[in-house]
C-alpha positions as CSV (number, residue, x, y, z in Angstrom):
1,M,30.3,36.2,-1.8
2,V,28.1,34.3,0.6
3,L,26.6,31.2,-1.0
4,E,23.1,30.2,0.2
5,V,23.0,26.5,0.9
6,P,19.6,24.9,0.5
7,A,18.2,22.9,3.4
8,A,18.6,19.2,3.1
9,E,15.5,17.1,2.7
10,V,14.8,14.5,5.4
11,G,12.4,11.7,5.7
12,W,9.2,12.2,7.7
13,A,10.3,9.5,10.2
14,E,13.5,11.5,10.9
15,A,11.9,15.0,10.8
16,P,11.5,17.0,14.0
17,S,8.7,15.6,16.1
18,V,5.3,17.3,16.3
19,T,4.2,15.2,19.3
20,A,2.4,16.6,22.3
21,C,4.2,19.0,24.7
22,S,4.6,16.4,27.4
23,D,6.5,14.1,25.0
24,Q,8.8,17.0,23.9
25,D,9.6,17.8,27.5
26,E,10.4,14.2,28.2
27,T,12.7,14.1,25.2
28,R,14.6,17.2,26.3
29,Q,15.0,15.7,29.8
30,N,16.0,12.1,28.9
31,G,17.5,12.6,25.5
32,K,17.6,9.8,22.9
33,G,16.8,7.2,25.4
34,A,13.2,8.3,25.8
35,T,12.7,8.4,22.0
36,T,14.1,4.9,21.7
37,D,11.9,3.6,24.4
38,R,8.8,5.1,22.8
39,R,9.6,3.6,19.4
40,K,10.2,0.1,21.0
41,A,6.9,0.4,22.7
42,L,5.2,1.3,19.4
43,R,6.7,-1.7,17.7
44,Q,5.5,-4.0,20.4
45,R,2.0,-2.5,20.2
46,F,1.8,-2.6,16.4
47,P,3.7,-5.7,15.2
48,L,4.0,-6.6,11.6
49,A,0.7,-8.2,10.3
50,R,2.7,-10.4,7.9
51,P,5.9,-11.6,9.5
52,F,8.8,-12.4,7.2
53,V,8.8,-16.0,6.1
54,Q,12.1,-17.5,5.1
55,V,12.3,-19.4,1.9
56,C,14.8,-22.3,2.0
57,A,17.9,-21.6,-0.1
58,H,17.6,-25.1,-1.5
59,T,14.1,-24.4,-2.9
60,M,13.1,-28.1,-2.8
61,R,12.9,-30.2,0.4
62,E,14.6,-33.2,-1.1
63,D,17.6,-31.0,-1.8
64,C,17.7,-29.6,1.7
65,P,20.2,-31.1,4.2
66,R,17.7,-30.7,7.0
67,G,15.0,-32.5,5.1
68,S,11.7,-32.9,7.0
69,Q,13.0,-30.9,9.9
70,C,13.5,-27.7,8.0
71,T,11.0,-25.1,9.0
72,D,11.5,-22.8,6.0
73,V,9.2,-22.7,3.0
74,H,9.9,-25.1,0.2
75,F,8.5,-25.5,-3.3
76,V,7.9,-28.3,-5.8
77,R,8.0,-28.2,-9.6
78,A,4.6,-28.0,-11.2
79,I,5.2,-30.5,-14.0
80,R,2.6,-30.5,-16.7
81,P,2.4,-32.6,-19.9
82,H,3.8,-29.7,-22.0
83,T,6.6,-28.8,-19.5
84,E,10.2,-29.2,-20.7
85,V,12.3,-29.2,-17.5
86,S,15.5,-28.7,-19.6
87,L,14.4,-25.2,-20.4
88,G,14.6,-24.1,-16.8
89,D,12.4,-21.8,-14.8
90,C,9.9,-19.4,-16.4
91,S,11.0,-15.8,-16.0
92,Y,7.5,-14.9,-14.7
93,L,6.9,-18.0,-12.5
94,N,3.4,-17.8,-11.0
95,T,2.6,-14.5,-12.8
96,C,3.0,-16.1,-16.2
97,H,0.0,-15.2,-18.5
98,R,0.5,-18.4,-20.5
99,M,0.5,-20.9,-17.7
100,S,-1.6,-23.5,-19.7
101,T,0.8,-23.5,-22.6
102,C,4.2,-22.2,-21.3
103,R,6.8,-25.0,-21.6
104,Y,9.1,-23.5,-18.9
105,V,9.1,-24.8,-15.3
106,H,6.7,-23.2,-12.8
107,W,6.5,-23.8,-9.1
108,I,3.9,-24.4,-6.4
109,L,4.1,-24.6,-2.6
110,E,4.6,-28.0,-1.2
111,D,1.9,-29.9,0.6
112,P,2.5,-29.2,4.4
113,L,1.2,-32.8,5.2
114,A,4.0,-34.2,3.1
115,C,6.6,-33.4,5.7
116,D,7.0,-34.2,9.4
117,V,8.0,-30.7,10.6
118,L,5.9,-29.1,13.3
119,V,4.4,-25.9,12.2
120,P,4.1,-23.3,15.0
121,P,0.5,-22.4,15.8
122,A,-0.9,-19.0,14.7
123,P,-0.8,-16.4,17.4
124,V,-4.0,-15.9,19.3
125,P,-5.2,-12.2,19.1
126,S,-5.4,-10.4,22.4
127,R,-8.7,-9.1,23.8
128,S,-7.9,-5.6,22.6
129,E,-7.2,-6.8,19.1
130,A,-10.4,-8.8,19.0
131,V,-12.4,-5.8,20.1
132,E,-10.7,-3.6,17.5
133,R,-11.5,-6.1,14.8
134,V,-15.2,-6.0,15.6
135,K,-15.2,-2.2,15.2
136,V,-13.7,-2.3,11.7
137,L,-16.3,-1.8,8.9
138,P,-16.2,-4.0,5.8
139,P,-14.9,-2.5,2.6
140,Q,-16.7,0.6,1.3
141,W,-16.6,1.6,-2.3
142,V,-18.2,3.8,-5.0
143,N,-17.8,3.3,-8.7
144,V,-17.1,6.8,-10.0
145,D,-15.0,8.6,-12.6
146,L,-12.8,10.8,-10.5
147,R,-12.3,13.3,-13.3
148,D,-15.8,14.7,-12.9
149,F,-16.9,13.6,-9.5
150,D,-17.6,16.0,-6.6
151,V,-15.4,14.4,-3.9
152,S,-16.9,16.8,-1.2
153,V,-19.8,14.3,-0.8
154,L,-17.4,11.8,0.8
155,G,-16.0,14.0,3.5
156,K,-12.3,14.2,4.5
157,Y,-9.8,11.4,4.8
158,D,-6.7,11.0,7.0
159,V,-4.8,9.0,4.5
160,L,-5.0,8.8,0.7
161,V,-3.4,6.0,-1.5
162,A,-3.3,6.6,-5.2
163,D,-2.0,4.4,-8.0
164,P,-3.0,6.6,-11.0
165,P,-3.3,5.3,-14.6
166,W,-0.3,7.4,-15.7
167,A,0.2,7.7,-19.5
168,I,3.6,6.0,-19.6
169,H,3.6,5.4,-23.4
170,Q,3.3,1.6,-23.1
171,E,0.5,-0.8,-24.0
172,L,-1.6,-1.3,-20.8
173,P,-4.7,-3.4,-20.0
174,Y,-6.6,-0.3,-18.8
175,G,-7.2,3.3,-19.9
176,T,-4.8,6.1,-19.0
177,L,-5.2,9.8,-18.1
178,T,-3.3,12.6,-19.7
179,D,-0.9,14.8,-17.8
180,D,-3.4,17.7,-17.7
181,E,-6.2,15.4,-16.4
182,M,-3.9,14.2,-13.6
183,M,-2.9,17.8,-12.7
184,R,-6.6,18.7,-12.4
185,M,-7.6,15.8,-10.1
186,P,-9.3,17.0,-6.9
187,V,-7.0,15.1,-4.6
188,G,-6.2,18.0,-2.3
189,A,-10.0,18.6,-1.7
190,M,-10.2,15.2,0.1
191,Q,-7.9,16.1,3.0
192,D,-7.3,18.8,5.6
193,E,-3.9,20.1,6.6
194,G,-1.6,17.4,7.9
195,G,-3.2,14.4,6.0
196,L,-0.9,11.9,4.3
197,L,-0.8,10.9,0.7
198,F,0.9,7.9,-0.7
199,L,1.3,8.3,-4.5
200,W,2.7,5.5,-6.7
201,V,4.9,6.6,-9.6
202,T,6.9,4.9,-12.2
203,G,9.1,5.8,-15.2
204,R,8.6,9.4,-16.3
205,A,5.7,9.7,-13.8
206,M,8.4,10.2,-11.1
207,E,8.8,13.8,-12.3
208,L,5.2,14.3,-13.2
209,G,4.1,13.0,-9.8
210,R,6.1,15.7,-8.0
211,E,4.5,18.3,-10.2
212,C,1.1,16.9,-9.3
213,L,1.9,17.1,-5.6
214,K,2.6,20.8,-5.9
215,A,-0.6,21.4,-8.0
216,W,-2.7,19.5,-5.5
217,G,-1.2,21.3,-2.5
218,Y,1.2,18.8,-1.0
219,D,4.7,18.8,0.3
220,R,6.8,15.7,-0.5
221,I,8.3,14.4,2.8
222,D,9.5,10.9,2.0
223,E,9.7,8.2,-0.6
224,L,9.1,4.4,-0.4
225,V,10.6,1.9,-2.8
226,W,9.0,-1.5,-3.5
227,I,11.6,-4.2,-4.4
228,K,9.8,-6.7,-6.5
229,T,10.4,-10.4,-5.9
230,N,9.1,-13.5,-7.7
231,Q,7.5,-16.6,-6.3
232,L,10.8,-18.0,-5.1
233,Q,11.7,-14.7,-3.4
234,G,14.3,-13.9,-6.0
235,L,14.7,-10.4,-7.6
236,I,12.5,-9.9,-10.7
237,R,15.0,-9.8,-13.6
238,T,12.7,-10.1,-16.6
239,G,9.9,-7.6,-15.9
240,R,7.0,-6.6,-18.2
241,T,7.8,-2.9,-17.9
242,G,10.7,-0.7,-18.8
243,H,11.9,0.8,-22.1
244,W,15.7,0.4,-21.5
245,L,16.1,-1.7,-18.3
246,N,13.7,-4.2,-16.9
247,H,11.9,-2.6,-13.9
248,S,12.4,-4.5,-10.7
249,K,11.1,-1.8,-8.4
250,E,8.5,0.9,-8.0
251,H,8.5,4.2,-6.1
252,C,5.8,5.6,-3.9
253,L,6.0,9.3,-3.0
254,V,4.9,10.2,0.6
255,A,3.4,13.7,1.0
256,V,1.6,15.8,3.6
257,R,-1.3,18.1,2.8
258,Q,-0.5,21.8,3.1
259,S,-2.8,24.3,4.7
260,A,-5.4,25.6,2.2
261,H,-4.5,29.1,3.4
262,S,-0.7,28.9,3.1
263,E,1.6,29.1,0.1
264,A,3.5,26.1,-1.1
265,G,6.5,25.4,1.1
266,P,8.0,23.1,3.7
267,S,5.8,24.5,6.5
268,S,3.3,21.6,6.5
269,K,3.3,19.4,9.6
270,L,2.2,15.9,10.2
271,R,-0.5,15.3,12.7
272,A,0.7,14.5,16.2
273,C,-1.4,11.4,16.3
274,F,0.5,9.7,13.5
275,N,3.0,7.0,14.7
276,R,6.5,7.5,13.5
277,G,9.6,5.3,13.2
278,L,7.6,2.0,12.9
279,D,8.7,1.0,9.4
280,T,11.4,1.5,6.8
281,Q,11.4,3.0,3.3
282,V,11.8,-0.3,1.6
283,L,9.1,-2.8,0.9
284,L,10.2,-6.3,-0.2
285,A,7.2,-8.1,-1.6
286,E,6.1,-10.5,-4.3
287,V,4.6,-9.4,-7.6
288,R,0.9,-10.4,-8.2
289,E,-1.7,-9.3,-10.7
290,T,-1.0,-6.4,-13.0
291,S,-0.8,-3.1,-11.2
292,R,-1.6,-4.7,-7.8
293,K,0.5,-3.2,-5.1
294,P,1.9,-5.0,-2.0
295,D,-0.4,-5.4,1.1
296,E,2.5,-4.4,3.3
297,L,1.8,-0.7,2.4
298,Y,-1.7,-0.9,3.8
299,D,-0.5,-2.6,7.0
300,M,2.1,0.2,7.4
301,I,-0.5,2.9,7.0
302,E,-2.8,1.2,9.6
303,R,0.2,1.1,12.0
304,I,0.8,4.8,11.4
305,L,-2.8,5.5,12.3
306,G,-2.8,3.3,15.4
307,G,-4.7,0.3,14.2
308,R,-7.0,-1.0,11.4
309,G,-10.1,0.7,12.8
310,Q,-8.5,4.1,13.2
311,G,-8.9,7.0,10.8
312,R,-10.5,7.3,7.4
313,K,-8.5,5.8,4.6
314,V,-9.3,5.7,0.9
315,E,-7.6,4.3,-2.2
316,L,-8.1,6.2,-5.5
317,F,-8.2,4.5,-8.9
318,G,-8.8,1.2,-7.1
319,R,-10.1,-2.1,-8.4
320,K,-11.9,-5.0,-6.8
321,H,-8.7,-6.5,-5.6
322,N,-8.1,-3.3,-3.6
323,L,-11.2,-3.6,-1.4
324,R,-10.1,-3.9,2.2
325,P,-11.9,-3.9,5.6
326,G,-11.7,-0.4,7.2
327,W,-10.9,1.3,3.8
328,W,-12.8,3.2,1.1
329,T,-12.1,2.5,-2.6
330,L,-12.9,4.8,-5.5
331,G,-12.5,3.9,-9.2
332,N,-14.4,3.2,-12.4
333,Q,-13.8,-0.5,-12.4
334,L,-15.7,-1.5,-9.2
335,G,-18.8,-2.9,-10.8
336,D,-22.5,-1.9,-10.7
337,R,-23.1,-2.3,-7.0
338,D,-21.7,0.3,-4.5
339,Q,-21.2,-0.4,-0.8
340,V,-21.5,2.4,1.8
341,F,-22.1,2.2,5.5
342,E,-21.8,5.8,6.5
343,Q,-25.2,7.6,6.7
344,E,-23.7,11.0,6.1
345,V,-22.1,10.0,2.8
346,V,-25.4,8.5,1.6
347,T,-27.3,11.7,2.5
348,N,-24.7,13.9,0.8
349,F,-24.6,11.7,-2.3
350,A,-28.5,11.8,-2.6
351,R,-28.4,15.6,-2.3
352,R,-25.6,16.1,-4.9
353,Y,-26.5,13.3,-7.3
354,P,-30.3,12.7,-7.0
355,E,-30.3,10.8,-10.3
356,R,-28.1,8.1,-8.8
357,A,-29.2,6.0,-5.9
358,I,-26.6,5.1,-3.3
359,H,-28.1,3.0,-0.5
360,L,-26.9,2.5,3.1
361,S,-25.5,-1.0,3.3
362,N,-25.9,-3.4,6.3
363,P,-22.5,-4.4,7.7
364,R,-23.8,-7.7,8.9
365,N,-24.7,-8.8,5.4
366,A,-21.8,-7.2,3.6
367,P,-19.2,-9.6,2.1
368,L,-15.5,-9.2,3.1
369,T,-13.5,-9.1,-0.1
């Protein structure tokens, strides 16, 4: 009997390259050295937007042996009249919902003028970076309910990010969607073949998310994990989610859009213009507001596309804190005023929804949120 062994799944950064023919020929001639050189060049061209900042292991500067000469980040206790230092640190630190009454210790960043250490100056952007920044449009958004909205009026996007309101059977500060409603979402209609989708999942939604990818017409090609840290850069040990164990991480499925004319399968290919090998599958970032995801993901996507001003990017089920320059945001909690700078979208919207006025915004007068 001959057993059929299934093909092993690999991450998209390790998958066979779909770069131009000239790059493939170069790789065949020079081997791994050429690939390594290209990846080094990419990292130099697209550096991290938020370099890692080391938090001093001693937390407070007065406990640090290097004292005022330590260049790491330090904190000071935020002592209020109701604080009882003997109770120790609050489990939620700066994300505590009862900051005005909580008796546990909370922390704030020290005053940089209180120490003698020299802070390195911020890097000056190059001419090319300055030119690119001018080209980036302010945030664009439309307040809509995606369950009954015709997404064709918006055109196609290169990258989608979605943090759906999964029904995870816990009390949440927002409405949720049923499994059937999620499966019927018109996500696939927003992209052509080769587009990328970043789908946040948690709890039982890990399995449901994979089913949704198939229903929407996507192949899962990788997965990110967000390790949640607190204000002092420690691992979150007392989270607000989790039925059995406290959740200190979240997962984000990475998928590529299949061809609308092909059957589901591993035949989908990433676009050759996407940069590969720039980042890892692990995001280490601090927890902020409820359901707010780390900014590092958006920076990663912009590096994949070749810069903040490259490609069309949209976040689904977004809120006001998701508004970002160079990005679209769609959701039903974005307020009464929409902001659109693309004439084609305004025209399509007026034709499809004549009862609702969407006006062309002026980028010079638009606020950067």
